[in-house]
NUTOR-145596 format. One record per residue: residue in three letters; y, z, x of N, C-alpha, C in turn. Coordinates in steps of 0.1 Angstrom, whole numbers, padded with zeros to 4 digits, always signed. Example, Ala and Ser with C-alpha at 12.3 -4.5 7.8 and 13.67 -1.06 7.14 Angstrom:
NUTOR-145596
ALA-0057+0078+0132-0045+0078+0123-0033+0078+0132
SER-0022+0071+0128-0011+0071+0137+0000+0079+0129
END
This chain:
NUTOR-145596
MET-0002-0076+0294+0006-0083+0284+0000-0082+0270
VAL+0009-0078+0260+0004-0077+0246+0012-0088+0238
THR+0005-0095+0230+0011-0106+0221+0011-0101+0207
ILE+0022-0101+0201+0024-0097+0187+0028-0109+0179
ILE+0021-0112+0169+0024-0124+0160+0030-0119+0147
GLY+0043-0121+0146+0050-0116+0134+0061-0106+0137
GLY+0073-0110+0134+0085-0101+0137+0090-0094+0125
GLY+0081-0090+0116+0085-0082+0105+0086-0067+0109
LEU+0086-0058+0099+0088-0044+0101+0077-0038+0110
ALA+0065-0041+0107+0053-0036+0114+0053-0041+0128
GLY+0055-0055+0130+0054-0061+0143+0065-0055+0152
CYS+0077-0053+0147+0088-0048+0155+0085-0033+0159
GLU+0079-0025+0150+0076-0011+0154+0065-0011+0165
VAL+0055-0020+0164+0045-0021+0174+0052-0024+0188
ALA+0060-0034+0188+0067-0039+0200+0075-0028+0207
TYR+0082-0020+0199+0090-0009+0204+0081+0002+0210
GLN+0071+0006+0203+0063+0017+0208+0056+0013+0221
ILE+0052+0000+0222+0045-0004+0234+0055-0006+0246
ALA+0066-0013+0243+0075-0016+0254+0082-0004+0260
LYS+0084+0007+0252+0091+0018+0258+0082+0026+0268
HIS+0069+0022+0269+0060+0027+0279+0059+0018+0291
GLY+0068+0008+0292+0068+0000+0304+0058-0012+0303
ILE+0053-0014+0291+0043-0025+0290+0050-0037+0284
LYS+0047-0049+0290+0054-0061+0285+0048-0067+0272
VAL+0057-0072+0264+0053-0076+0251+0059-0090+0248
LYS+0051-0099+0242+0056-0112+0237+0055-0111+0222
LEU+0067-0111+0216+0068-0110+0201+0072-0124+0195
TYR+0062-0130+0188+0064-0143+0182+0069-0142+0168
GLU+0079-0149+0165+0085-0150+0151+0088-0164+0148
MET+0083-0170+0137+0085-0184+0135+0099-0187+0130
LYS+0106-0177+0124+0120-0180+0120+0129-0181+0132
PRO+0139-0189+0132+0145-0196+0121+0140-0211+0120
HIS+0130-0214+0128+0124-0228+0127+0116-0230+0115
LYS+0110-0220+0109+0102-0221+0097+0103-0208+0089
PHE+0105-0209+0076+0106-0197+0068+0095-0197+0057
SER+0090-0185+0054+0080-0184+0043+0088-0187+0030
PRO+0081-0189+0018+0088-0191+0006+0097-0180+0001
ALA+0095-0167+0007+0103-0156+0002+0113-0151+0012
HIS+0114-0158+0024+0123-0153+0034+0135-0163+0036
SER+0146-0158+0040+0158-0167+0043+0167-0162+0054
ASN+0165-0149+0059+0173-0143+0069+0166-0147+0083
PRO+0174-0152+0092+0168-0156+0105+0165-0144+0114
ASN+0170-0132+0111+0167-0121+0120+0153-0115+0118
LEU+0150-0106+0127+0137-0099+0126+0138-0088+0115
ALA+0126-0083+0111+0125-0072+0101+0133-0075+0089
GLU+0131-0087+0083+0138-0090+0071+0132-0082+0059
ILE+0141-0076+0051+0137-0070+0039+0139-0079+0027
VAL+0129-0081+0019+0129-0091+0008+0131-0086-0006
CYS+0122-0077-0010+0121-0074-0024+0131-0063-0029
SER+0134-0054-0020+0143-0043-0024+0149-0037-0011
ASN+0161-0031-0013+0167-0025-0001+0164-0010+0000
SER+0155-0005-0008+0152+0009-0009+0139+0012-0001
PHE+0140+0022+0007+0128+0028+0014+0123+0040+0007
LYS+0127+0041-0006+0123+0052-0015+0129+0066-0011
SER+0123+0076-0017+0129+0089-0015+0128+0095-0001
ASN+0138+0104+0002+0137+0111+0015+0131+0125+0013
LEU+0129+0129+0001+0124+0142-0002+0109+0144+0003
HIS+0106+0155+0009+0093+0157+0014+0082+0159+0003
THR+0087+0162-0009+0078+0163-0020+0075+0149-0026
ASN+0080+0139-0020+0077+0125-0023+0068+0119-0012
ALA+0058+0112-0015+0048+0108-0005+0055+0099+0005
CYS+0064+0090+0001+0070+0081+0010+0081+0088+0018
GLY+0087+0099+0012+0096+0107+0019+0090+0115+0030
LEU+0078+0120+0028+0070+0127+0038+0066+0117+0049
LEU+0062+0105+0045+0058+0095+0055+0070+0092+0065
LYS+0082+0090+0059+0093+0088+0067+0096+0099+0077
GLU+0094+0111+0072+0097+0123+0081+0087+0123+0093
GLU+0075+0120+0090+0064+0119+0100+0069+0108+0111
LEU+0073+0097+0106+0078+0086+0115+0090+0090+0123
ARG+0099+0097+0117+0111+0102+0124+0106+0111+0136
LEU+0097+0120+0133+0092+0129+0144+0086+0121+0155
LEU+0080+0109+0152+0072+0101+0162+0081+0091+0168
ASP+0094+0091+0166+0104+0082+0172+0102+0068+0167
SER+0102+0066+0154+0101+0052+0149+0115+0045+0150
LEU+0115+0034+0156+0127+0026+0158+0132+0021+0144
LEU+0123+0017+0136+0126+0011+0123+0133+0021+0113
ILE+0127+0033+0113+0133+0044+0105+0146+0048+0110
LYS+0148+0049+0123+0160+0052+0130+0171+0042+0126
CYS+0168+0029+0126+0177+0019+0122+0180+0019+0107
ALA+0170+0023+0099+0173+0024+0085+0183+0036+0082
ASP+0181+0047+0089+0190+0058+0088+0204+0054+0092
GLU+0205+0046+0102+0219+0042+0107+0226+0031+0098
THR+0218+0024+0090+0224+0014+0082+0223+0018+0067
ARG+0222+0031+0065+0220+0036+0051+0232+0034+0042
VAL+0230+0031+0030+0240+0030+0020+0238+0041+0009
PRO+0248+0045+0001+0246+0056-0009+0235+0052-0019
ALA+0226+0061-0021+0215+0059-0030+0209+0073-0035
GLY+0217+0083-0035+0212+0096-0039+0203+0101-0029
GLN+0191+0106-0034+0181+0111-0025+0172+0101-0019
ALA+0174+0088-0022+0166+0077-0016+0173+0072-0004
LEU+0165+0066+0005+0170+0059+0017+0171+0044+0014
ALA+0183+0040+0011+0185+0026+0009+0194+0020+0020
VAL+0192+0008+0024+0199+0002+0035+0207-0010+0031
ASP+0217-0014+0040+0223-0026+0039+0213-0036+0046
ARG+0208-0045+0038+0197-0054+0043+0201-0062+0055
GLU+0213-0068+0054+0218-0077+0065+0220-0069+0078
LYS+0227-0057+0077+0229-0049+0089+0217-0043+0094
PHE+0207-0040+0086+0194-0034+0090+0187-0044+0099
SER+0186-0057+0094+0179-0067+0102+0186-0071+0115
GLU+0199-0071+0114+0208-0074+0126+0206-0063+0136
LEU+0206-0051+0132+0204-0040+0141+0191-0040+0148
ILE+0180-0042+0140+0166-0043+0146+0166-0054+0156
THR+0171-0065+0152+0171-0077+0162+0178-0074+0175
GLN+0190-0068+0173+0197-0064+0185+0190-0054+0194
ARG+0184-0044+0188+0177-0033+0196+0165-0039+0202
ILE+0157-0047+0195+0145-0053+0201+0148-0062+0213
LYS+0159-0070+0211+0162-0080+0222+0169-0073+0234
GLN+0173-0061+0232+0179-0053+0243+0169-0047+0252
ILE+0156-0046+0247+0145-0040+0255+0140-0050+0265
PRO+0141-0047+0278+0137-0057+0289+0122-0061+0288
ASN+0113-0052+0283+0099-0055+0283+0095-0063+0271
ILE+0104-0067+0262+0101-0075+0250+0107-0089+0251
GLU+0099-0099+0251+0103-0112+0250+0101-0118+0236
VAL+0112-0121+0229+0111-0126+0216+0110-0141+0217
ILE+0100-0147+0211+0098-0162+0211+0098-0167+0197
ASN+0108-0175+0194+0109-0181+0180+0101-0193+0179
GLU+0088-0191+0175+0079-0202+0175+0067-0199+0165
GLU+0063-0208+0158+0051-0206+0149+0038-0206+0156
ILE+0030-0196+0154+0017-0195+0160+0007-0200+0150
THR-0001-0210+0154-0011-0215+0145-0025-0212+0150
GLN-0026-0207+0162-0039-0203+0167-0037-0189+0174
ILE-0048-0181+0172-0047-0168+0178-0050-0169+0193
PRO-0041-0165+0202-0042-0167+0216-0054-0159+0222
THR-0060-0165+0232-0072-0158+0238-0069-0154+0252
ASP-0057-0159+0257-0053-0155+0271-0045-0142+0273
SER-0042-0136+0261-0035-0123+0261-0045-0112+0262
GLU-0042-0101+0269-0050-0090+0270-0053-0084+0256
ILE-0043-0082+0248-0044-0076+0234-0035-0084+0225
VAL-0040-0087+0213-0033-0095+0203-0031-0086+0190
VAL-0019-0086+0185-0016-0079+0172-0012-0089+0162
ILE-0019-0089+0151-0016-0099+0140-0008-0091+0129
ALA+0005-0094+0128+0014-0087+0119+0022-0097+0111
THR+0014-0106+0105+0021-0118+0098+0024-0116+0083
GLY+0021-0104+0078+0025-0100+0065+0018-0107+0053
PRO+0023-0105+0041+0017-0109+0029+0018-0124+0026
LEU+0026-0131+0034+0027-0146+0032+0024-0153+0045
THR+0013-0149+0051+0008-0155+0063+0006-0170+0060
THR+0010-0179+0070+0009-0193+0068-0005-0198+0067
ASP-0007-0209+0060-0021-0214+0058-0028-0217+0071
LYS-0022-0222+0081-0028-0225+0094-0033-0212+0100
LEU-0025-0202+0100-0029-0189+0107-0039-0182+0098
SER-0038-0184+0085-0049-0178+0076-0062-0184+0080
GLN-0063-0196+0083-0076-0202+0087-0081-0196+0100
GLU-0072-0193+0109-0075-0186+0121-0081-0172+0119
VAL-0074-0165+0109-0078-0152+0106-0092-0152+0099
MET-0095-0162+0091-0108-0164+0085-0119-0165+0096
LYS-0115-0172+0107-0125-0174+0117-0130-0161+0123
ILE-0121-0152+0125-0125-0139+0131-0129-0128+0121
THR-0126-0130+0108-0130-0120+0098-0141-0125+0089
GLY-0143-0138+0089-0153-0143+0079-0146-0148+0066
LYS-0152-0157+0059-0145-0163+0047-0142-0152+0036
GLN-0151-0142+0036-0149-0131+0026-0139-0121+0030
GLY-0134-0122+0042-0125-0112+0047-0111-0113+0044
LEU-0107-0124+0037-0093-0126+0035-0090-0129+0020
HIS-0080-0123+0014-0076-0124+0000-0062-0130-0001
PHE-0060-0138-0011-0047-0144-0012-0039-0139-0024
TYR-0045-0132-0033-0038-0127-0045-0041-0113-0047
ASP-0031-0105-0050-0033-0091-0052-0031-0089-0067
ALA-0043-0087-0074-0043-0084-0088-0048-0070-0090
ALA-0040-0060-0090-0044-0046-0090-0039-0039-0102
ALA-0047-0030-0108-0044-0021-0119-0037-0009-0114
PRO-0029-0002-0122-0023+0011-0118-0033+0021-0114
ILE-0029+0030-0105-0038+0041-0101-0030+0054-0104
VAL-0038+0064-0109-0032+0077-0112-0040+0088-0106
GLU-0033+0099-0104-0040+0111-0098-0049+0117-0109
LYS-0061+0121-0105-0070+0126-0115-0065+0139-0121
ASP-0059+0148-0112-0054+0161-0117-0043+0160-0128
SER-0037+0148-0129-0026+0146-0139-0032+0140-0152
ILE-0045+0137-0153-0051+0132-0165-0054+0144-0174
ASN-0051+0143-0187-0053+0153-0197-0068+0152-0201
MET-0076+0161-0195-0091+0161-0198-0094+0168-0211
ASN-0084+0173-0218-0086+0178-0232-0088+0166-0241
ILE-0083+0154-0237-0085+0142-0244-0095+0133-0238
GLY-0094+0132-0224-0104+0123-0217-0117+0130-0216
PHE-0127+0121-0214-0141+0126-0212-0148+0117-0203
LEU-0158+0122-0195-0166+0114-0186-0177+0108-0193
GLY-0180+0096-0190-0192+0089-0196-0192+0074-0195
ASP-0204+0068-0196-0205+0054-0196-0209+0049-0210
ARG-0207+0036-0212-0210+0030-0225-0225+0032-0229
TYR-0227+0037-0241-0240+0040-0246-0247+0052-0238
GLY-0240+0059-0231-0245+0070-0223-0253+0066-0211
LYS-0252+0053-0207-0259+0048-0196-0251+0050-0183
GLY-0258+0049-0172-0251+0050-0159-0249+0064-0154
GLU-0239+0067-0146-0238+0080-0139-0225+0087-0144
ALA-0220+0083-0156-0208+0090-0162-0197+0090-0152
CYS-0194+0078-0145-0184+0078-0135-0171+0073-0140
TYR-0169+0070-0153-0157+0066-0159-0150+0078-0166
ILE-0137+0079-0166-0130+0088-0175-0125+0079-0186
ASN-0128+0084-0198-0125+0076-0210-0115+0082-0219
LEU-0105+0074-0223-0094+0079-0231-0094+0073-0245
PRO-0099+0079-0255-0100+0073-0268-0086+0072-0276
MET-0085+0062-0284-0073+0060-0291-0076+0058-0306
ASN-0068+0063-0315-0070+0060-0329-0062+0048-0333
LYS-0062+0043-0345-0056+0031-0349-0041+0032-0347
GLU-0035+0042-0351-0020+0044-0350-0016+0044-0335
GLU-0023+0052-0327-0020+0052-0313-0021+0039-0306
TYR-0032+0032-0310-0034+0018-0304-0023+0009-0308
GLU-0020+0008-0320-0010-0002-0325+0004+0001-0320
ASN+0008+0014-0318+0021+0018-0312+0021+0013-0298
PHE+0010+0016-0291+0009+0012-0277+0010-0004-0276
TRP+0003-0011-0284+0003-0025-0284+0017-0031-0286
LYS+0024-0026-0295+0038-0031-0298+0047-0029-0286
GLU+0046-0018-0279+0054-0015-0268+0050-0024-0256
LEU+0037-0026-0255+0032-0034-0244+0036-0049-0244
VAL+0035-0055-0256+0039-0069-0257+0054-0072-0257
ASN+0062-0061-0258+0076-0063-0257+0082-0057-0245
ALA+0074-0052-0235+0079-0046-0223+0084-0057-0214
GLU+0093-0053-0205+0099-0062-0195+0090-0065-0183
ILE+0089-0077-0179+0080-0081-0168+0088-0085-0156
VAL+0082-0085-0145+0088-0090-0132+0088-0105-0132
GLU+0099-0110-0128+0100-0125-0126+0094-0129-0113
LEU+0083-0137-0113+0076-0141-0101+0084-0152-0094
HIS+0081-0153-0081+0086-0165-0073+0079-0177-0079
GLU+0086-0189-0077+0080-0201-0081+0066-0204-0075
PHE+0065-0200-0062+0052-0203-0056+0041-0194-0061
GLU+0045-0183-0067+0034-0174-0073+0030-0178-0087
LYS+0037-0187-0093+0034-0191-0107+0024-0203-0107
ARG+0020-0208-0096+0012-0220-0095-0002-0217-0099
GLU-0007-0205-0098-0021-0202-0100-0023-0189-0107
ILE-0029-0190-0119-0032-0178-0127-0047-0178-0129
PHE-0053-0167-0126-0068-0166-0128-0071-0160-0141
GLU-0079-0167-0149-0083-0162-0162-0091-0149-0161
GLY-0098-0147-0150-0106-0135-0148-0098-0123-0145
CYS-0085-0124-0141-0077-0112-0139-0063-0114-0146
MET-0064-0118-0158-0052-0120-0166-0044-0108-0168
PRO-0030-0108-0167-0022-0097-0169-0025-0091-0183
VAL-0026-0078-0183-0029-0071-0196-0019-0074-0207
GLU-0007-0076-0204+0004-0079-0214+0002-0093-0219
VAL-0003-0102-0211-0005-0116-0215-0017-0116-0225
MET-0027-0109-0221-0039-0108-0230-0035-0102-0244
ALA-0027-0091-0243-0023-0085-0256-0015-0094-0265
LYS-0007-0103-0259+0001-0112-0267-0007-0123-0274
ARG-0020-0124-0271-0029-0133-0278-0033-0129-0292
GLY-0030-0116-0295-0033-0111-0308-0035-0096-0307
ILE-0032-0089-0318-0032-0074-0318-0046-0068-0315
ASP-0057-0076-0318-0070-0070-0315-0077-0075-0303
THR-0070-0084-0295-0076-0090-0283-0080-0079-0273
LEU-0072-0069-0271-0076-0059-0261-0088-0051-0266
ARG-0088-0049-0279-0099-0041-0285-0113-0048-0284
PHE-0112-0061-0282-0125-0069-0279-0126-0072-0265
GLY-0117-0067-0257-0118-0069-0242-0119-0056-0235
PRO-0109-0053-0226-0110-0041-0217-0109-0028-0225
LEU-0104-0028-0238-0103-0016-0245-0114-0015-0256
LYS-0125-0022-0254-0136-0023-0264-0142-0009-0266
PRO-0143-0003-0278-0148+0011-0280-0163+0012-0282
VAL-0169+0000-0283-0184+0000-0286-0192+0008-0276
GLY-0201+0017-0281-0209+0024-0272-0204+0038-0268
PHE-0192+0042-0274-0186+0055-0271-0184+0063-0284
THR-0185+0076-0282-0182+0086-0293-0171+0095-0288
ASP-0161+0097-0296-0150+0106-0292-0155+0120-0294
PRO-0156+0129-0284-0162+0142-0286-0154+0151-0295
ARG-0141+0147-0297-0132+0155-0306-0135+0152-0321
THR-0140+0140-0324-0142+0137-0338-0157+0133-0341
ASN-0165+0131-0330-0178+0126-0332-0179+0112-0339
LEU-0168+0105-0337-0167+0091-0343-0164+0081-0332
ARG-0167+0069-0335-0163+0058-0325-0148+0057-0325
PRO-0142+0056-0313-0127+0055-0312-0123+0041-0317
TYR-0111+0039-0321-0106+0026-0325-0104+0017-0313
ALA-0101+0023-0302-0100+0016-0289-0102+0027-0278
ILE-0105+0022-0266-0107+0032-0255-0103+0026-0242
VAL-0095+0034-0234-0091+0030-0221-0100+0037-0211
GLN-0105+0029-0201-0114+0035-0191-0107+0036-0178
LEU-0109+0047-0171-0104+0048-0157-0116+0049-0147
ARG-0115+0042-0136-0126+0042-0127-0122+0049-0114
GLN-0131+0056-0109-0129+0063-0096-0125+0053-0085
ASP-0114+0057-0077-0109+0047-0068-0111+0051-0053
ASN-0115+0064-0051-0118+0068-0037-0130+0078-0037
LYS-0135+0080-0025-0147+0088-0024-0145+0102-0029
GLU-0134+0108-0027-0131+0121-0031-0128+0123-0046
ALA-0127+0112-0053-0125+0112-0068-0112+0119-0071
SER-0102+0117-0063-0089+0123-0065-0079+0113-0072
ILE-0083+0100-0072-0074+0090-0078-0083+0080-0086
TYR-0078+0076-0097-0085+0067-0106-0076+0055-0110
ASN-0083+0043-0111-0075+0032-0116-0078+0029-0131
ILE-0068+0023-0137-0069+0020-0152-0076+0006-0153
VAL-0088+0006-0157-0096-0006-0157-0090-0017-0166
GLY-0089-0029-0160-0084-0041-0168-0069-0041-0170
PHE-0061-0033-0163-0047-0032-0165-0039-0038-0154
GLN-0044-0049-0147-0036-0056-0138-0024-0062-0146
THR-0012-0062-0140+0000-0064-0148+0012-0069-0140
ASN+0021-0076-0147+0033-0080-0141+0045-0072-0147
LEU+0042-0061-0154+0053-0053-0160+0061-0046-0149
LYS+0074-0044-0151+0082-0037-0141+0077-0023-0140
PHE+0079-0017-0128+0073-0004-0126+0077+0007-0136
GLY+0090+0007-0139+0095+0016-0149+0089+0014-0163
GLU+0086+0002-0166+0080-0001-0179+0065+0003-0179
GLN+0058+0002-0167+0045+0007-0167+0044+0021-0169
LYS+0053+0029-0163+0053+0043-0165+0056+0047-0179
ARG+0065+0040-0186+0069+0043-0200+0057+0039-0209
VAL+0052+0027-0208+0042+0022-0218+0029+0028-0216
PHE+0024+0028-0203+0011+0034-0201+0010+0049-0203
SER+0021+0055-0202+0021+0070-0205+0019+0072-0220
MET+0020+0062-0228+0017+0063-0243+0002+0064-0245
ILE-0006+0061-0236-0021+0062-0238-0024+0077-0238
PRO-0031+0081-0248-0035+0095-0249-0043+0100-0237
GLY-0038+0111-0231-0044+0115-0219-0036+0112-0206
LEU-0027+0102-0207-0019+0098-0196-0004+0102-0198
GLU-0002+0111-0208+0012+0114-0211+0019+0121-0200
ASN+0012+0127-0191+0018+0133-0179+0013+0128-0166
ALA+0008+0116-0167+0001+0110-0155+0010+0107-0143
GLU+0005+0110-0132+0012+0108-0119+0007+0094-0114
PHE+0015+0084-0114+0012+0071-0109+0013+0070-0094
VAL+0002+0069-0087+0003+0068-0072+0005+0053-0068
LYS+0002+0044-0077+0004+0030-0074+0005+0023-0087
TYR+0015+0014-0089+0017+0006-0101+0009-0007-0100
GLY+0006-0012-0111-0002-0025-0111+0007-0037-0106
VAL+0000-0046-0100+0007-0058-0095-0001-0070-0097
MET+0005-0082-0097-0002-0095-0097+0008-0104-0089
HIS+0005-0106-0076+0014-0115-0069+0007-0121-0057
ARG+0014-0130-0050+0008-0136-0038+0008-0126-0027
ASN-0003-0124-0021-0004-0113-0011-0016-0116-0002
THR-0014-0120+0010-0025-0122+0019-0029-0109+0025
PHE-0041-0105+0024-0046-0093+0030-0061-0093+0033
ILE-0064-0087+0044-0078-0087+0048-0086-0076+0041
ASN-0099-0077+0042-0108-0067+0037-0110-0056+0047
SER-0099-0048+0049-0098-0038+0060-0110-0028+0060
PRO-0115-0023+0049-0126-0013+0050-0138-0019+0058
GLU-0140-0032+0057-0151-0038+0063-0148-0042+0078
LEU-0135-0044+0080-0131-0050+0093-0125-0041+0103
LEU-0117-0031+0098-0109-0023+0107-0113-0009+0108
ASP-0110-0002+0120-0112+0012+0121-0099+0019+0117
GLU-0098+0032+0119-0087+0040+0115-0074+0038+0124
THR-0076+0030+0134-0064+0026+0143-0060+0012+0140
TYR-0065+0006+0130-0063-0008+0126-0068-0018+0136
ASN-0077-0014+0144-0084-0022+0154-0096-0029+0148
LEU-0097-0042+0151-0108-0050+0146-0121-0044+0152
LYS-0131-0040+0143-0143-0034+0148-0151-0043+0157
THR-0150-0056+0156-0158-0065+0164-0151-0070+0177
ASN-0138-0066+0178-0131-0070+0190-0120-0060+0193
LYS-0122-0052+0204-0113-0041+0207-0099-0046+0211
ASN-0097-0059+0214-0085-0064+0218-0077-0071+0207
ILE-0081-0070+0194-0074-0075+0183-0071-0064+0173
TYR-0058-0063+0170-0054-0053+0160-0046-0061+0149
PHE-0047-0055+0137-0039-0060+0125-0029-0049+0122
THR-0018-0053+0116-0008-0042+0112+0000-0048+0101
GLY+0006-0039+0093+0015-0043+0082+0007-0046+0070
GLN+0014-0054+0060+0008-0056+0047-0005-0064+0047
ILE-0007-0072+0058-0019-0080+0059-0032-0071+0059
THR-0030-0058+0063-0041-0048+0063-0044-0042+0050
GLY-0034-0043+0041-0036-0037+0028-0028-0025+0025
VAL-0019-0022+0035-0009-0011+0032+0002-0017+0024
GLU+0007-0010+0014+0017-0016+0005+0030-0009+0007
GLY+0041-0016+0010+0054-0011+0011+0060-0011+0025
TYR+0073-0011+0026+0080-0011+0039+0076+0000+0048
VAL+0077+0012+0043+0075+0024+0052+0060+0024+0056
GLU+0051+0021+0047+0037+0021+0050+0034+0011+0061
SER+0041-0001+0060+0039-0011+0071+0044-0006+0084
ILE+0055+0001+0084+0060+0007+0097+0050+0017+0102
ALA+0045+0025+0093+0035+0036+0097+0023+0029+0104
SER+0018+0018+0098+0006+0011+0104+0010+0006+0118
GLY+0023+0001+0119+0027-0004+0132+0028+0008+0143
MET+0032+0019+0138+0032+0031+0147+0019+0034+0152
VAL+0009+0035+0143-0005+0038+0147-0010+0028+0157
VAL-0008+0015+0155-0012+0004+0164-0005+0005+0177
GLY+0008+0007+0177+0015+0008+0190+0011+0019+0199
LEU+0009+0031+0193+0005+0042+0201-0010+0040+0206
ASN-0018+0034+0198-0032+0032+0203-0033+0021+0213
ILE-0025+0011+0212-0025+0001+0223-0021+0007+0236
VAL-0011+0015+0236-0006+0022+0248-0018+0030+0254
ASN-0025+0037+0246-0036+0045+0250-0047+0037+0256
GLN-0050+0025+0249-0060+0016+0253-0057+0011+0267
ILE-0045+0007+0269-0041+0001+0282-0041+0012+0293
GLN-0038+0024+0289-0038+0035+0299-0052+0042+0300
ASN-0062+0036+0294-0076+0042+0294-0077+0056+0288
LYS-0069+0058+0278-0070+0071+0271-0077+0070+0258
GLU-0081+0081+0252-0089+0080+0239-0080+0076+0228
LYS-0086+0071+0217-0079+0067+0205-0072+0079+0199
ILE-0060+0076+0193-0053+0086+0185-0056+0083+0170
ILE-0064+0092+0165-0067+0091+0150-0060+0103+0143
PHE-0051+0099+0135-0043+0109+0128-0051+0116+0117
PRO-0050+0129+0116-0059+0136+0106-0054+0132+0092
THR-0063+0134+0083-0061+0130+0069-0052+0140+0062
THR-0048+0151+0069-0039+0160+0063-0024+0156+0066
THR-0023+0144+0073-0010+0138+0074-0010+0125+0066
MET+0002+0121+0062+0003+0109+0053-0001+0097+0061
ILE+0003+0096+0074-0001+0085+0082-0016+0084+0084
GLY-0022+0095+0086-0037+0096+0087-0044+0093+0074
ALA-0039+0098+0063-0045+0095+0050-0045+0081+0047
LEU-0034+0074+0050-0033+0060+0047-0042+0052+0056
SER-0043+0055+0069-0052+0048+0078-0066+0050+0074
LYS-0070+0062+0069-0083+0065+0065-0087+0057+0053
TYR-0078+0056+0043-0080+0049+0031-0083+0034+0034
ILE-0075+0028+0043-0076+0014+0047-0090+0012+0054
ALA-0095+0022+0061-0108+0020+0069-0120+0025+0062
THR-0119+0030+0049-0130+0036+0042-0137+0026+0033
PRO-0150+0024+0034-0157+0014+0025-0153+0016+0011
ASN-0150+0004+0004-0145+0004-0010-0148-0009-0015
GLU-0157-0010-0024-0161-0023-0030-0149-0030-0038
LYS-0141-0021-0043-0129-0026-0051-0116-0025-0044
PHE-0117-0027-0031-0105-0025-0022-0093-0033-0027
GLN-0082-0026-0028-0069-0032-0031-0058-0025-0023
PRO-0047-0032-0020-0036-0026-0012-0032-0013-0018
MET-0028-0004-0009-0024+0010-0013-0011+0014-0006
ASN-0003+0022-0013+0009+0028-0008+0006+0043-0005
ALA+0016+0049+0002+0014+0063+0004+0015+0071-0009
ASN+0006+0081-0010+0006+0090-0022-0001+0102-0019
PHE+0002+0113-0026-0004+0126-0024-0019+0126-0028
GLY-0023+0116-0036-0037+0116-0041-0047+0113-0030
ILE-0042+0107-0019-0051+0104-0008-0050+0114+0004
LEU-0040+0123+0003-0038+0133+0013-0049+0144+0012
LYS-0055+0148+0022-0067+0156+0022-0065+0171+0024
SER-0052+0175+0023-0049+0189+0026-0055+0198+0014
LYS-0063+0208+0018-0069+0217+0008-0063+0231+0008
ILE-0053+0233+0016-0047+0247+0017-0035+0248+0008
TYR-0038+0247-0005-0027+0248-0015-0034+0253-0028
SER-0026+0259-0036-0031+0265-0049-0031+0255-0060
LYS-0042+0253-0066-0043+0244-0077-0034+0248-0089
GLN-0031+0261-0089-0023+0266-0100-0008+0264-0097
SER-0004+0261-0085+0010+0258-0082+0015+0246-0090
ASP+0028+0246-0093+0034+0235-0099+0034+0223-0089
LYS+0035+0211-0094+0033+0199-0086+0043+0199-0074
LYS+0056+0202-0077+0066+0202-0066+0062+0212-0055
ARG+0058+0224-0059+0055+0234-0049+0042+0230-0041
ARG+0032+0224-0048+0020+0220-0042+0023+0209-0032
TYR+0031+0199-0036+0034+0188-0027+0042+0193-0014
GLN+0051+0203-0017+0058+0208-0005+0049+0215+0005
GLU+0039+0223-0001+0029+0229+0008+0021+0219+0016
MET+0017+0208+0009+0010+0198+0016+0019+0191+0027
ALA+0031+0189+0024+0041+0183+0033+0043+0192+0045
ASP+0044+0205+0043+0046+0214+0054+0034+0213+0064
ILE+0022+0213+0058+0010+0212+0067+0010+0199+0075
SER+0014+0188+0068+0014+0175+0074+0024+0174+0086
ILE+0036+0179+0084+0046+0179+0094+0042+0188+0106
GLU+0036+0199+0103+0032+0208+0114+0021+0201+0122
LYS+0012+0193+0115+0001+0186+0122+0007+0175+0131
ILE+0017+0168+0126+0024+0158+0134+0030+0164+0147
LYS+0037+0175+0145+0043+0182+0157+0032+0186+0167
ASN+0021+0190+0162+0010+0194+0172+0004+0182+0179
ILE+0003+0171+0172-0002+0158+0178+0008+0153+0189
ILE+0021+0155+0186+0031+0150+0196+0030+0159+0209
VAL+0028+0172+0207+0027+0181+0219+0013+0178+0226
TYR+0003+0177+0218-0011+0175+0224-0011+0162+0232
ASN-0006+0151+0227-0006+0138+0233+0005+0136+0243
ASN+0014+0145+0244+0026+0144+0253+0033+0130+0251
PHE+0036+0127+0238+0042+0115+0235+0055+0113+0242
TYR+0058+0101+0247+0071+0098+0253+0080+0094+0241
MET+0090+0103+0239+0099+0101+0227+0112+0095+0232
END
């Protein structure tokens, strides 16, 4: 018997993948008896923020991830395709019909028992437990999670700066170095003159922001204030804060810059960098528009936009392996946004990995670790790789480890080559593991 706590997208994918192999599953979902502050639909797999699953194109990271999941027989992606509404090249769904269809399909599977009940303690009588409670895990269950992860293993607010691909940064403007030439030159620095800074500042303070839920407005941390809020305190506030130019010389002018934006390496391979101090509530489109005004980021590829919202997630790099299995207890798995994957499709992908590995565990087979040349594998690897500044991550080509492509190729062609390799790898994995589709 496998117990799954949480009937969201990830939990439902896990349940399906396990049950179709003849293994009994208890799927606990607290709705409709209790709702989180952001949920209102009594059905399973409720979509809250947007009805879009993003692009279907293979040259889009999320599009590639969806194709990998289609090949692996994802119930959630299948239902998304069946409830699709017109959205150009994107996969958008009818929210109500999507949740209704998932609920119907899950309840039709004999091996799945859906129990509408809040779980406040992690059961110990089940052979395997999957925690799929999402970014708004209840306080009582959060306390339980803390017991098995340690007090430092759980975070309640996601205050993250945007992340860009290193190859998209204009290094004719940017330069490597630390303040006063100290350290290991691990920052990329983007100098700004007075005119560039003031134009940027004007657009930043007037940009559109995301309207937060009431429950997210209760607590603001001075230590991670949104960059736009800091900017509104005065035109020079940023220049005396995260954009302070002291200790730097612009190699192009041999003068101190008027302001400087720093980017910090975000993964071991140094393929992606985050913009230091730029946690923000700006709308994603506004982030692209305004932050691209920073010299050196005019053609930046944003692999993740900045966020500041309520988000319960564990310190996965310290706690989980590449199958989302708790390192200290082989019978406990985490899946979905509580692991630090960001987005609907990414949550489904984590559920796929967990479901397949639980089946193998029960059947005494070896773990299935997806290669980092696949988007599923790259995301799993990112989640499990030590990172002192760990923040939730969505699918992006910056974490894909495929090396068999030409640096000189244009971006679209390069991404297509990487996608082709990824899809071929998934097909080989399916054949090798003799997956039951």
